[in-house]
DRENPA-3360 file (N, C-alpha, C; in nm, 2 decimals, always signed):
BEGIN
1 = MMMKKRPE = +0.11/-0.16/+0.01/+0.01/+0.02/+0.02/+0.09/+0.16/-0.02 ~ +0.07/+0.19/-0.12/+0.17/+0.33/-0.08/+0.08/+0.41/+0.01 ~ +0.19/+0.55/+0.05/+0.17/+0.61/+0.20/+0.13/+0.79/+0.10 ~ +0.03/+0.83/+0.18/+0.02/+0.98/+0.16/-0.03/+1.03/-0.01 ~ -0.14/+0.90/-0.02/-0.21/+0.97/-0.13/-0.37/+0.94/-0.16 ~ -0.39/+1.05/-0.23/-0.50/+1.07/-0.25/-0.56/+0.96/-0.36 ~ -0.70/+0.94/-0.33/-0.74/+0.83/-0.42/-0.70/+0.85/-0.54 ~ -0.74/+0.96/-0.63/-0.73/+0.97/-0.76/-0.61/+0.93/-0.78;
9 = DALRDLLE = -0.50/+1.00/-0.70/-0.35/+0.99/-0.73/-0.29/+0.86/-0.73 ~ -0.32/+0.75/-0.61/-0.31/+0.60/-0.58/-0.30/+0.51/-0.70 ~ -0.47/+0.62/-0.76/-0.45/+0.48/-0.84/-0.42/+0.46/-1.02 ~ -0.41/+0.63/-1.02/-0.29/+0.66/-1.16/-0.16/+0.68/-1.14 ~ -0.11/+0.62/-1.02/+0.02/+0.58/-0.98/+0.02/+0.44/-1.04 ~ -0.10/+0.38/-0.99/-0.06/+0.21/-1.01/-0.12/+0.17/-1.19 ~ -0.16/+0.28/-1.25/-0.19/+0.27/-1.40/-0.07/+0.32/-1.48 ~ +0.03/+0.36/-1.43/+0.15/+0.43/-1.48/+0.24/+0.32/-1.43;
17 = HLVLEDRG = +0.23/+0.27/-1.36/+0.31/+0.16/-1.29/+0.30/+0.02/-1.39 ~ +0.16/+0.02/-1.43/+0.14/-0.11/-1.53/+0.13/-0.08/-1.68 ~ +0.24/+0.05/-1.70/+0.24/+0.04/-1.82/+0.35/+0.02/-1.86 ~ +0.46/-0.07/-1.92/+0.56/-0.09/-1.97/+0.68/-0.07/-2.05 ~ +0.79/-0.04/-2.03/+0.85/+0.02/-2.17/+0.88/-0.13/-2.22 ~ +0.86/-0.09/-2.37/+0.90/-0.24/-2.49/+1.05/-0.18/-2.51 ~ +1.13/-0.29/-2.51/+1.29/-0.26/-2.52/+1.32/-0.34/-2.67 ~ +1.22/-0.43/-2.69/+1.20/-0.52/-2.84/+1.26/-0.67/-2.76;
25 = DDRFVGES = +1.21/-0.72/-2.86/+1.28/-0.91/-2.86/+1.22/-0.95/-2.71 ~ +1.09/-0.90/-2.68/+0.97/-0.95/-2.54/+1.06/-0.94/-2.46 ~ +1.12/-0.82/-2.43/+1.20/-0.76/-2.29/+1.10/-0.58/-2.31 ~ +1.10/-0.63/-2.15/+0.98/-0.50/-2.07/+1.06/-0.43/-1.98 ~ +1.05/-0.32/-1.94/+1.11/-0.27/-1.82/+1.00/-0.17/-1.75 ~ +1.02/-0.23/-1.60/+0.85/-0.18/-1.50/+0.94/-0.10/-1.38 ~ +0.88/+0.00/-1.38/+0.90/+0.06/-1.29/+0.89/+0.04/-1.10 ~ +0.96/+0.01/-1.07/+0.95/-0.04/-0.88/+0.84/+0.07/-0.82;
33 = QTAANGRI = +0.79/+0.02/-0.71/+0.73/+0.12/-0.57/+0.76/+0.05/-0.48 ~ +0.78/+0.15/-0.39/+0.81/+0.12/-0.28/+0.70/+0.14/-0.13 ~ +0.64/+0.02/-0.14/+0.56/-0.03/-0.06/+0.57/+0.07/+0.12 ~ +0.45/-0.01/+0.19/+0.48/+0.07/+0.33/+0.57/-0.02/+0.41 ~ +0.62/-0.14/+0.40/+0.71/-0.23/+0.42/+0.84/-0.18/+0.41 ~ +0.88/-0.11/+0.31/+1.00/-0.03/+0.22/+1.05/-0.15/+0.16 ~ +0.96/-0.24/+0.09/+0.97/-0.39/+0.00/+0.88/-0.32/-0.15 ~ +0.90/-0.42/-0.18/+0.81/-0.39/-0.33/+0.71/-0.49/-0.32;
41 = FGGLVFAQ = +0.57/-0.44/-0.30/+0.45/-0.52/-0.30/+0.44/-0.66/-0.43 ~ +0.44/-0.80/-0.35/+0.45/-0.87/-0.42/+0.37/-0.88/-0.57 ~ +0.23/-0.84/-0.53/+0.11/-0.77/-0.62/+0.09/-0.71/-0.75 ~ +0.25/-0.59/-0.72/+0.26/-0.49/-0.86/+0.36/-0.59/-0.93 ~ +0.48/-0.72/-0.88/+0.53/-0.78/-0.99/+0.45/-0.89/-1.04 ~ +0.35/-0.91/-1.00/+0.28/-1.06/-1.05/+0.21/-0.95/-1.11 ~ +0.16/-0.84/-1.12/+0.06/-0.76/-1.22/+0.15/-0.72/-1.35 ~ +0.26/-0.69/-1.36/+0.36/-0.64/-1.44/+0.39/-0.78/-1.52;
49 = AMRAAQAT = +0.45/-0.86/-1.43/+0.47/-0.98/-1.54/+0.32/-1.01/-1.62 ~ +0.22/-1.04/-1.63/+0.09/-1.03/-1.66/+0.09/-0.94/-1.74 ~ +0.10/-0.84/-1.75/+0.12/-0.70/-1.84/+0.24/-0.77/-1.93 ~ +0.36/-0.82/-1.91/+0.46/-0.78/-2.02/+0.37/-0.98/-2.09 ~ +0.36/-1.04/-2.05/+0.31/-1.16/-2.10/+0.15/-1.13/-2.24 ~ +0.09/-1.09/-2.18/-0.03/-0.98/-2.24/+0.04/-0.93/-2.37 ~ +0.14/-0.81/-2.35/+0.19/-0.77/-2.48/+0.21/-0.87/-2.57 ~ +0.24/-1.00/-2.56/+0.29/-1.10/-2.63/+0.18/-1.16/-2.71;
57 = APEREVHS = +0.12/-1.17/-2.66/-0.07/-1.26/-2.72/-0.16/-1.13/-2.74 ~ -0.17/-1.07/-2.76/-0.26/-0.93/-2.75/-0.39/-0.99/-2.80 ~ -0.43/-1.11/-2.88/-0.59/-1.19/-2.94/-0.65/-1.23/-2.84 ~ -0.56/-1.29/-2.71/-0.65/-1.34/-2.64/-0.60/-1.31/-2.47 ~ -0.70/-1.38/-2.37/-0.73/-1.37/-2.25/-0.68/-1.46/-2.21 ~ -0.59/-1.40/-2.07/-0.54/-1.47/-1.98/-0.61/-1.56/-1.94 ~ -0.60/-1.71/-1.89/-0.71/-1.78/-1.81/-0.61/-1.79/-1.67 ~ -0.46/-1.84/-1.68/-0.42/-1.88/-1.53/-0.27/-1.83/-1.54;
65 = VHGSFLRA = -0.24/-1.76/-1.43/-0.12/-1.79/-1.39/-0.05/-1.83/-1.27 ~ +0.07/-1.85/-1.31/+0.14/-1.90/-1.18/+0.30/-1.90/-1.17 ~ +0.30/-1.82/-1.04/+0.41/-1.74/-1.03/+0.47/-1.80/-0.87 ~ +0.65/-1.75/-0.90/+0.73/-1.78/-0.76/+0.81/-1.67/-0.73 ~ +0.79/-1.66/-0.59/+0.87/-1.47/-0.57/+1.03/-1.57/-0.51 ~ +1.14/-1.52/-0.57/+1.27/-1.61/-0.56/+1.35/-1.48/-0.46 ~ +1.37/-1.39/-0.49/+1.40/-1.28/-0.39/+1.35/-1.13/-0.32 ~ +1.34/-1.11/-0.24/+1.32/-1.01/-0.21/+1.37/-0.89/-0.32;
73 = GDPKQPIE = +1.28/-0.80/-0.34/+1.30/-0.68/-0.49/+1.36/-0.56/-0.39 ~ +1.47/-0.48/-0.50/+1.51/-0.36/-0.45/+1.35/-0.28/-0.52 ~ +1.30/-0.19/-0.43/+1.21/-0.10/-0.48/+1.29/+0.05/-0.55 ~ +1.40/+0.03/-0.52/+1.50/+0.15/-0.60/+1.54/+0.17/-0.72 ~ +1.51/+0.00/-0.75/+1.57/-0.04/-0.89/+1.40/-0.05/-0.97 ~ +1.46/-0.01/-1.12/+1.31/-0.08/-1.22/+1.34/-0.23/-1.24 ~ +1.28/-0.30/-1.31/+1.27/-0.46/-1.30/+1.21/-0.51/-1.45 ~ +1.39/-0.59/-1.48/+1.34/-0.59/-1.57/+1.26/-0.73/-1.66;
81 = YAVVRLRD = +1.18/-0.75/-1.73/+1.08/-0.88/-1.77/+1.08/-0.90/-1.92 ~ +1.14/-1.09/-1.91/+1.22/-1.18/-2.00/+1.10/-1.26/-2.02 ~ +1.02/-1.22/-2.15/+0.90/-1.29/-2.19/+0.97/-1.39/-2.32 ~ +0.95/-1.55/-2.27/+0.98/-1.62/-2.36/+0.83/-1.71/-2.43 ~ +0.81/-1.74/-2.56/+0.69/-1.77/-2.60/+0.67/-1.92/-2.61 ~ +0.67/-2.01/-2.53/+0.66/-2.15/-2.50/+0.55/-2.18/-2.58 ~ +0.42/-2.13/-2.62/+0.35/-2.22/-2.70/+0.27/-2.13/-2.78 ~ +0.19/-2.17/-2.91/+0.13/-2.06/-2.99/-0.01/-2.20/-3.05;
89 = GRSFTTRR = -0.07/-2.25/-2.99/-0.13/-2.30/-3.05/-0.29/-2.23/-3.07 ~ -0.36/-2.32/-3.16/-0.50/-2.32/-3.19/-0.61/-2.20/-3.05 ~ -0.59/-2.31/-2.94/-0.64/-2.29/-2.85/-0.60/-2.23/-2.75 ~ -0.47/-2.27/-2.72/-0.40/-2.16/-2.62/-0.27/-2.14/-2.67 ~ -0.21/-2.03/-2.58/-0.07/-1.94/-2.62/-0.04/-1.94/-2.45 ~ +0.08/-1.98/-2.41/+0.15/-2.03/-2.39/+0.29/-1.90/-2.30 ~ +0.32/-1.87/-2.20/+0.47/-1.71/-2.19/+0.50/-1.78/-2.04 ~ +0.65/-1.79/-2.08/+0.69/-1.77/-1.93/+0.79/-1.67/-1.94;
97 = VTASQGGQ = +0.76/-1.59/-1.83/+0.82/-1.47/-1.77/+0.87/-1.46/-1.68 ~ +1.01/-1.36/-1.70/+1.11/-1.40/-1.54/+1.16/-1.23/-1.53 ~ +1.13/-1.18/-1.40/+1.15/-1.10/-1.40/+1.31/-1.08/-1.31 ~ +1.35/-0.97/-1.32/+1.53/-0.95/-1.27/+1.57/-0.85/-1.26 ~ +1.66/-0.84/-1.15/+1.72/-0.70/-1.11/+1.90/-0.71/-1.07 ~ +1.94/-0.62/-1.20/+2.08/-0.66/-1.11/+2.16/-0.78/-1.14 ~ +2.08/-0.82/-1.27/+2.07/-1.00/-1.30/+2.11/-1.09/-1.23 ~ +1.97/-1.09/-1.16/+1.95/-1.18/-1.06/+1.78/-1.17/-1.04;
105 = IIFESTVS = +1.73/-1.31/-1.07/+1.59/-1.35/-1.08/+1.55/-1.32/-0.99 ~ +1.42/-1.26/-0.96/+1.36/-1.24/-0.84/+1.23/-1.25/-0.87 ~ +1.14/-1.32/-0.97/+1.05/-1.37/-0.99/+1.00/-1.45/-1.09 ~ +0.92/-1.54/-1.14/+0.90/-1.62/-1.21/+0.79/-1.66/-1.26 ~ +0.73/-1.67/-1.37/+0.59/-1.67/-1.35/+0.55/-1.77/-1.52 ~ +0.44/-1.84/-1.55/+0.39/-1.89/-1.64/+0.28/-1.88/-1.66 ~ +0.24/-1.78/-1.74/+0.07/-1.76/-1.81/+0.01/-1.79/-1.89 ~ -0.08/-1.83/-1.90/-0.15/-1.93/-1.99/-0.25/-1.88/-2.03;
113 = FHVEEPGI = -0.30/-1.82/-2.18/-0.41/-1.74/-2.23/-0.49/-1.81/-2.35 ~ -0.64/-1.85/-2.36/-0.73/-1.92/-2.40/-0.81/-1.84/-2.54 ~ -0.85/-1.92/-2.62/-0.96/-1.86/-2.69/-1.11/-1.83/-2.63 ~ -1.18/-1.75/-2.65/-1.30/-1.76/-2.60/-1.37/-1.89/-2.67 ~ -1.39/-2.01/-2.57/-1.45/-2.13/-2.60/-1.54/-2.19/-2.51 ~ -1.71/-2.13/-2.59/-1.80/-2.15/-2.52/-1.83/-2.34/-2.45 ~ -1.88/-2.34/-2.38/-1.91/-2.52/-2.30/-2.04/-2.49/-2.16 ~ -2.03/-2.62/-2.16/-2.15/-2.66/-2.06/-2.05/-2.57/-1.91;
121 = ERQVDVTG = -2.13/-2.50/-1.83/-2.16/-2.43/-1.75/-2.19/-2.46/-1.59 ~ -2.11/-2.42/-1.46/-2.16/-2.40/-1.33/-2.05/-2.38/-1.23 ~ -2.06/-2.37/-1.10/-1.99/-2.29/-1.05/-2.04/-2.30/-0.87 ~ -1.93/-2.28/-0.75/-2.02/-2.30/-0.63/-2.04/-2.19/-0.63 ~ -2.20/-2.14/-0.57/-2.22/-1.99/-0.57/-2.20/-1.96/-0.46 ~ -2.21/-1.84/-0.46/-2.18/-1.79/-0.28/-2.27/-1.76/-0.22 ~ -2.27/-1.76/-0.10/-2.36/-1.75/+0.00/-2.38/-1.64/+0.05 ~ -2.46/-1.59/+0.15/-2.46/-1.42/+0.20/-2.51/-1.32/+0.12;
129 = SLEPSGEA = -2.50/-1.21/+0.14/-2.54/-1.09/+0.07/-2.44/-1.06/-0.02 ~ -2.48/-0.96/-0.12/-2.42/-0.93/-0.27/-2.40/-0.79/-0.25 ~ -2.43/-0.75/-0.09/-2.43/-0.56/-0.08/-2.30/-0.53/-0.02 ~ -2.23/-0.46/-0.10/-2.07/-0.42/-0.04/-2.10/-0.36/+0.10 ~ -2.04/-0.43/+0.21/-2.05/-0.36/+0.34/-1.94/-0.42/+0.43 ~ -1.87/-0.34/+0.53/-1.78/-0.40/+0.63/-1.69/-0.24/+0.67 ~ -1.61/-0.31/+0.71/-1.48/-0.24/+0.78/-1.41/-0.18/+0.66 ~ -1.36/-0.10/+0.65/-1.26/+0.01/+0.56/-1.10/-0.05/+0.55;
137 = YEDGLVRA = -1.05/-0.10/+0.49/-0.91/-0.17/+0.51/-0.83/-0.12/+0.63 ~ -0.82/+0.07/+0.55/-0.76/+0.13/+0.63/-0.78/+0.12/+0.81 ~ -0.89/+0.12/+0.81/-0.90/+0.13/+1.00/-0.88/+0.03/+1.07 ~ -0.89/-0.08/+0.98/-0.84/-0.20/+1.03/-0.62/-0.18/+1.03 ~ -0.60/-0.13/+0.91/-0.48/-0.10/+0.97/-0.41/-0.05/+1.07 ~ -0.48/+0.08/+1.13/-0.46/+0.16/+1.19/-0.51/+0.13/+1.33 ~ -0.62/+0.02/+1.36/-0.61/+0.00/+1.50/-0.53/-0.14/+1.52 ~ -0.46/-0.17/+1.40/-0.33/-0.32/+1.46/-0.23/-0.23/+1.48;
145 = ARARGFQI = -0.18/-0.12/+1.42/-0.12/-0.02/+1.44/-0.09/+0.00/+1.53 ~ -0.22/+0.10/+1.65/-0.22/+0.13/+1.74/-0.16/+0.01/+1.85 ~ -0.28/-0.10/+1.81/-0.26/-0.24/+1.94/-0.05/-0.27/+1.93 ~ +0.02/-0.21/+1.85/+0.16/-0.24/+1.87/+0.22/-0.11/+1.92 ~ +0.15/+0.02/+1.93/+0.15/+0.13/+1.99/+0.25/+0.25/+1.92 ~ +0.19/+0.23/+1.81/+0.20/+0.30/+1.72/+0.12/+0.46/+1.74 ~ +0.11/+0.56/+1.73/+0.02/+0.64/+1.73/+0.01/+0.69/+1.59 ~ -0.06/+0.67/+1.51/-0.09/+0.72/+1.36/-0.28/+0.69/+1.31;
153 = TRKSFGHA = -0.28/+0.77/+1.26/-0.44/+0.77/+1.21/-0.44/+0.70/+1.07 ~ -0.58/+0.73/+1.03/-0.64/+0.68/+0.88/-0.55/+0.75/+0.81 ~ -0.53/+0.86/+0.79/-0.47/+0.97/+0.68/-0.30/+0.93/+0.72 ~ -0.29/+0.87/+0.79/-0.10/+0.86/+0.80/-0.03/+0.75/+0.63 ~ -0.20/+0.63/+0.65/-0.14/+0.52/+0.58/-0.21/+0.57/+0.45 ~ -0.30/+0.70/+0.37/-0.32/+0.76/+0.29/-0.42/+0.65/+0.25 ~ -0.41/+0.63/+0.09/-0.54/+0.58/+0.03/-0.46/+0.46/-0.08 ~ -0.48/+0.35/-0.06/-0.43/+0.25/-0.13/-0.50/+0.26/-0.31;
161 = PIEILVEG = -0.50/+0.23/-0.37/-0.56/+0.25/-0.53/-0.70/+0.20/-0.57 ~ -0.64/+0.10/-0.40/-0.82/-0.07/-0.41/-0.84/-0.02/-0.35 ~ -1.00/+0.04/-0.32/-1.06/+0.04/-0.22/-1.16/-0.04/-0.18 ~ -1.14/-0.16/+0.00/-1.16/-0.21/+0.02/-1.25/-0.25/+0.14 ~ -1.33/-0.30/+0.15/-1.42/-0.34/+0.28/-1.42/-0.51/+0.34 ~ -1.39/-0.50/+0.46/-1.37/-0.63/+0.52/-1.45/-0.65/+0.60 ~ -1.59/-0.77/+0.59/-1.69/-0.79/+0.63/-1.64/-0.85/+0.78 ~ -1.66/-0.79/+0.87/-1.61/-0.85/+1.01/-1.48/-0.76/+1.05;
169 = GLTMAGGE = -1.43/-0.69/+0.99/-1.29/-0.60/+1.01/-1.17/-0.70/+1.02 ~ -1.06/-0.66/+1.00/-0.94/-0.70/+1.05/-0.89/-0.75/+1.16 ~ -0.82/-0.86/+1.17/-0.76/-0.88/+1.24/-0.60/-0.88/+1.22 ~ -0.58/-0.85/+1.27/-0.39/-0.80/+1.20/-0.29/-0.77/+1.34 ~ -0.31/-0.77/+1.44/-0.25/-0.78/+1.54/-0.28/-0.84/+1.66 ~ -0.45/-0.81/+1.70/-0.46/-0.90/+1.81/-0.63/-0.90/+1.77 ~ -0.65/-1.02/+1.88/-0.84/-0.99/+1.91/-0.88/-1.15/+1.90 ~ -0.99/-1.16/+1.90/-1.06/-1.30/+1.94/-0.99/-1.42/+1.86;
177 = PRPPELRS = -0.97/-1.52/+1.85/-0.98/-1.60/+1.76/-1.13/-1.63/+1.73 ~ -1.08/-1.70/+1.57/-1.24/-1.71/+1.52/-1.19/-1.77/+1.36 ~ -1.29/-1.83/+1.33/-1.26/-1.92/+1.19/-1.18/-1.83/+1.07 ~ -1.09/-1.95/+1.05/-1.00/-1.88/+0.92/-1.12/-1.88/+0.80 ~ -1.15/-1.79/+0.82/-1.24/-1.72/+0.71/-1.25/-1.57/+0.70 ~ -1.24/-1.52/+0.53/-1.29/-1.36/+0.54/-1.37/-1.34/+0.39 ~ -1.43/-1.24/+0.43/-1.52/-1.15/+0.38/-1.48/-1.04/+0.31 ~ -1.43/-1.01/+0.16/-1.41/-0.87/+0.16/-1.45/-0.84/+0.02;
185 = WLRSREPL = -1.49/-0.70/+0.01/-1.50/-0.62/-0.13/-1.41/-0.53/-0.17 ~ -1.41/-0.58/-0.28/-1.29/-0.51/-0.36/-1.32/-0.38/-0.48 ~ -1.25/-0.29/-0.49/-1.28/-0.21/-0.64/-1.17/-0.07/-0.62 ~ -1.18/-0.06/-0.77/-1.07/+0.08/-0.78/-1.12/+0.21/-0.73 ~ -1.06/+0.30/-0.69/-1.12/+0.38/-0.68/-1.20/+0.50/-0.75 ~ -1.21/+0.47/-0.89/-1.16/+0.58/-0.99/-1.24/+0.41/-1.13 ~ -1.39/+0.48/-1.24/-1.33/+0.44/-1.35/-1.26/+0.41/-1.38 ~ -1.21/+0.28/-1.49/-1.13/+0.25/-1.58/-1.15/+0.18/-1.68;
193 = PDDPELHA = -1.02/+0.19/-1.81/-1.06/+0.20/-1.94/-1.11/+0.06/-1.96 ~ -1.20/+0.07/-2.08/-1.26/-0.09/-2.13/-1.14/-0.13/-2.16 ~ -1.07/-0.21/-2.09/-0.97/-0.29/-2.15/-0.96/-0.42/-2.04 ~ -1.01/-0.53/-2.09/-1.02/-0.67/-1.97/-0.93/-0.72/-1.96 ~ -0.81/-0.68/-2.04/-0.65/-0.78/-1.99/-0.64/-0.68/-1.84 ~ -0.64/-0.51/-1.87/-0.62/-0.44/-1.74/-0.70/-0.46/-1.66 ~ -0.80/-0.48/-1.64/-0.91/-0.51/-1.52/-0.84/-0.67/-1.45 ~ -0.86/-0.75/-1.56/-0.75/-0.90/-1.49/-0.60/-0.85/-1.41;
201 = AILAYASD = -0.52/-0.79/-1.48/-0.41/-0.76/-1.41/-0.47/-0.66/-1.25 ~ -0.50/-0.58/-1.26/-0.55/-0.49/-1.14/-0.63/-0.65/-1.02 ~ -0.69/-0.66/-1.06/-0.76/-0.76/-0.97/-0.65/-0.85/-0.93 ~ -0.55/-0.87/-1.00/-0.45/-0.97/-0.98/-0.35/-0.92/-0.86 ~ -0.34/-0.79/-0.88/-0.26/-0.74/-0.83/-0.28/-0.69/-0.69 ~ -0.47/-0.70/-0.67/-0.52/-0.70/-0.55/-0.52/-0.80/-0.42 ~ -0.53/-0.92/-0.53/-0.54/-1.02/-0.49/-0.46/-1.11/-0.36 ~ -0.29/-1.03/-0.40/-0.21/-1.05/-0.31/-0.26/-0.97/-0.16;
209 = LMIVLPGF = -0.32/-0.87/-0.16/-0.32/-0.80/-0.07/-0.37/-0.88/+0.05 ~ -0.50/-0.98/+0.07/-0.53/-1.02/+0.23/-0.57/-1.17/+0.19 ~ -0.49/-1.22/+0.09/-0.52/-1.40/+0.08/-0.45/-1.46/+0.15 ~ -0.37/-1.46/+0.24/-0.33/-1.53/+0.35/-0.37/-1.52/+0.50 ~ -0.45/-1.39/+0.51/-0.48/-1.32/+0.65/-0.57/-1.42/+0.71 ~ -0.65/-1.50/+0.66/-0.76/-1.58/+0.70/-0.66/-1.69/+0.82 ~ -0.58/-1.78/+0.76/-0.50/-1.83/+0.82/-0.47/-1.85/+0.94 ~ -0.43/-1.75/+0.99/-0.38/-1.69/+1.10/-0.49/-1.61/+1.19;
217 = HPLGFGVM = -0.62/-1.65/+1.15/-0.78/-1.62/+1.24/-0.77/-1.70/+1.37 ~ -0.74/-1.81/+1.33/-0.78/-1.91/+1.44/-0.68/-1.89/+1.59 ~ -0.58/-1.81/+1.57/-0.47/-1.79/+1.65/-0.52/-1.65/+1.75 ~ -0.56/-1.62/+1.68/-0.61/-1.49/+1.75/-0.55/-1.38/+1.75 ~ -0.44/-1.34/+1.64/-0.33/-1.25/+1.58/-0.34/-1.24/+1.46 ~ -0.29/-1.14/+1.36/-0.23/-1.17/+1.23/-0.10/-1.13/+1.21 ~ -0.05/-1.09/+1.09/+0.08/-1.06/+1.06/+0.10/-0.93/+1.08 ~ +0.04/-0.84/+1.15/+0.11/-0.74/+1.19/+0.17/-0.75/+1.35;
225 = REGVQTAS = +0.15/-0.87/+1.42/+0.21/-0.91/+1.53/+0.34/-0.86/+1.54 ~ +0.41/-0.83/+1.64/+0.48/-0.80/+1.68/+0.64/-0.92/+1.67 ~ +0.73/-0.93/+1.61/+0.82/-1.08/+1.56/+0.71/-1.11/+1.46 ~ +0.61/-1.12/+1.37/+0.58/-1.22/+1.27/+0.66/-1.19/+1.16 ~ +0.69/-1.27/+1.08/+0.78/-1.25/+0.95/+0.72/-1.31/+0.84 ~ +0.66/-1.22/+0.74/+0.62/-1.28/+0.62/+0.65/-1.25/+0.53 ~ +0.61/-1.30/+0.39/+0.64/-1.31/+0.28/+0.57/-1.44/+0.18 ~ +0.55/-1.34/+0.05/+0.46/-1.41/-0.04/+0.58/-1.54/-0.08;
233 = LDHAMWFH = +0.50/-1.68/-0.11/+0.58/-1.77/-0.18/+0.58/-1.84/-0.31 ~ +0.47/-1.81/-0.35/+0.41/-1.83/-0.47/+0.25/-1.82/-0.47 ~ +0.24/-1.76/-0.58/+0.09/-1.71/-0.63/+0.05/-1.81/-0.77 ~ -0.08/-1.84/-0.77/-0.13/-1.87/-0.88/-0.27/-1.82/-0.86 ~ -0.32/-1.74/-0.98/-0.45/-1.71/-1.02/-0.50/-1.78/-1.14 ~ -0.63/-1.78/-1.16/-0.70/-1.83/-1.28/-0.83/-1.72/-1.26 ~ -0.85/-1.66/-1.41/-0.96/-1.62/-1.46/-1.08/-1.71/-1.51 ~ -1.17/-1.71/-1.47/-1.31/-1.80/-1.55/-1.39/-1.70/-1.63;
241 = EPVRIDDW = -1.39/-1.59/-1.58/-1.45/-1.48/-1.73/-1.45/-1.32/-1.68 ~ -1.46/-1.29/-1.79/-1.46/-1.09/-1.80/-1.46/-1.07/-1.67 ~ -1.40/-0.96/-1.58/-1.42/-0.91/-1.47/-1.41/-0.74/-1.48 ~ -1.52/-0.67/-1.45/-1.46/-0.57/-1.40/-1.40/-0.50/-1.24 ~ -1.31/-0.47/-1.23/-1.25/-0.40/-1.11/-1.30/-0.27/-1.04 ~ -1.37/-0.20/-1.16/-1.43/-0.06/-1.11/-1.53/-0.07/-1.07 ~ -1.61/-0.25/-1.07/-1.75/-0.23/-0.96/-1.73/-0.31/-0.87 ~ -1.74/-0.32/-0.76/-1.75/-0.43/-0.66/-1.74/-0.59/-0.69;
249 = VLAVGDGP = -1.61/-0.64/-0.64/-1.55/-0.78/-0.66/-1.53/-0.82/-0.46 ~ -1.63/-0.93/-0.52/-1.66/-0.99/-0.35/-1.59/-1.11/-0.33 ~ -1.46/-1.11/-0.28/-1.37/-1.18/-0.25/-1.37/-1.29/-0.11 ~ -1.39/-1.41/-0.14/-1.41/-1.51/-0.03/-1.32/-1.58/-0.01 ~ -1.26/-1.55/+0.12/-1.14/-1.65/+0.10/-1.14/-1.72/+0.23 ~ -1.04/-1.82/+0.25/-0.99/-1.89/+0.39/-0.89/-1.97/+0.34 ~ -0.79/-2.00/+0.50/-0.66/-2.01/+0.53/-0.70/-2.17/+0.55 ~ -0.68/-2.34/+0.54/-0.72/-2.43/+0.57/-0.59/-2.45/+0.62;
257 = VLKRSRVL = -0.45/-2.43/+0.58/-0.38/-2.48/+0.70/-0.23/-2.37/+0.68 ~ -0.17/-2.39/+0.81/-0.06/-2.32/+0.87/+0.01/-2.39/+0.94 ~ +0.17/-2.48/+0.88/+0.25/-2.56/+0.92/+0.39/-2.52/+0.86 ~ +0.48/-2.55/+0.95/+0.65/-2.55/+0.91/+0.65/-2.40/+0.82 ~ +0.58/-2.31/+0.93/+0.65/-2.17/+0.90/+0.59/-2.19/+0.73 ~ +0.48/-2.20/+0.71/+0.42/-2.18/+0.57/+0.21/-2.16/+0.57 ~ +0.16/-2.06/+0.56/+0.03/-2.02/+0.57/-0.03/-2.04/+0.46 ~ -0.10/-2.12/+0.42/-0.18/-2.14/+0.32/-0.31/-2.06/+0.29;
265 = GRMLFYDR = -0.32/-1.97/+0.15/-0.44/-1.89/+0.14/-0.50/-1.88/+0.02 ~ -0.69/-1.92/+0.02/-0.73/-1.92/-0.09/-0.86/-1.83/-0.12 ~ -0.86/-1.84/-0.23/-0.95/-1.71/-0.25/-1.04/-1.71/-0.33 ~ -1.23/-1.71/-0.36/-1.29/-1.72/-0.43/-1.29/-1.51/-0.49 ~ -1.34/-1.49/-0.61/-1.40/-1.35/-0.67/-1.50/-1.36/-0.73 ~ -1.61/-1.32/-0.66/-1.75/-1.29/-0.71/-1.77/-1.16/-0.77 ~ -1.85/-1.15/-0.89/-1.92/-1.00/-0.94/-2.05/-0.98/-0.87 ~ -2.08/-0.88/-0.89/-2.22/-0.81/-0.81/-2.34/-0.89/-0.84;
273 = RGRLVASA = -2.30/-0.98/-0.95/-2.42/-1.04/-1.03/-2.41/-1.20/-0.95 ~ -2.33/-1.21/-0.89/-2.28/-1.37/-0.81/-2.21/-1.42/-0.89 ~ -2.14/-1.42/-1.06/-2.05/-1.44/-1.12/-1.97/-1.52/-1.03 ~ -1.87/-1.63/-1.04/-1.73/-1.65/-1.01/-1.69/-1.65/-1.12 ~ -1.58/-1.48/-1.10/-1.51/-1.48/-1.22/-1.30/-1.52/-1.20 ~ -1.31/-1.52/-1.04/-1.17/-1.61/-1.05/-1.17/-1.64/-0.95 ~ -1.04/-1.71/-0.92/-0.96/-1.79/-0.85/-0.84/-1.79/-0.77 ~ -0.78/-1.78/-0.69/-0.65/-1.77/-0.65/-0.60/-1.84/-0.51;
281 = VQEGLARI = -0.48/-1.88/-0.48/-0.42/-1.94/-0.43/-0.28/-1.91/-0.37 ~ -0.26/-1.91/-0.28/-0.14/-1.81/-0.21/-0.06/-1.93/-0.09 ~ +0.08/-1.95/-0.12/+0.15/-2.02/-0.01/+0.28/-1.88/+0.07 ~ +0.25/-1.84/+0.14/+0.32/-1.74/+0.24/+0.41/-1.80/+0.35 ~ +0.52/-1.75/+0.33/+0.62/-1.74/+0.49/+0.53/-1.69/+0.58 ~ +0.54/-1.77/+0.69/+0.48/-1.71/+0.78/+0.55/-1.73/+0.96 ~ +0.68/-1.68/+0.98/+0.75/-1.72/+1.12/+0.73/-1.67/+1.18 ~ +0.64/-1.71/+1.30/+0.60/-1.66/+1.40/+0.70/-1.68/+1.52;
289 = PD = +0.70/-1.60/+1.62/+0.77/-1.62/+1.76/+0.72/-1.74/+1.85 ~ +0.77/-1.78/+1.91/+0.71/-1.89/+1.99/+0.62/-1.80/+2.12;
% end
């Protein structure tokens, strides 16, 4: 989350960072951002890698992305993306994307595209209300920071490019144990162009924000508890239908397991009509003091 930005500024900044410089020969360069924790937000690298792959497959929609975070990136350096064209078939197109800084690989992903192919349809339907509600994400961060003894206000965090409402509020530093589940609502803070691939990339960016948080809920604390060390290890996402991220998207997540200093998060994304538009799974590092 970027700090001290107005909503429209934060979104505009994200859109600028999702425009990559084309160096030719399927090589691209993206600018880094410094997140509130002083590192590069993993969702940005994930989304930029998607944009690099999308630039080499303009006639098809991305349907899956599988990425591995290999090293912590330097937010002061640009990120170089090299795309390898693994396959150009009649129905599927596959790309491998390698992200590097200073000659070291920090992230790798495989991105698959599919032609629009009608077929039999079914899905797991969403339960509960489809009316957006909940605590603002920033308010949950402020409460967690104050629990750690930091005297800050909501304004101190600024505005992320994605507006988030969390049903039942965030458990980030301390609280009562609760089931390993989370429902939240996401949307960009301003309208976006009619570009389905851009909307998919921004949803991918947002998917990294809270996906592993439910895995901590039964412990009664979260990732902002003192001494907890977290990082994204790998992230996979599937897109089932085109989605507009400038309208509310419901994210329904759970955390089935936390073992051996690794936590798993799963999330389903529904639009306002109840259509399941995307799914994601992430494993994260979770080093927790005794």
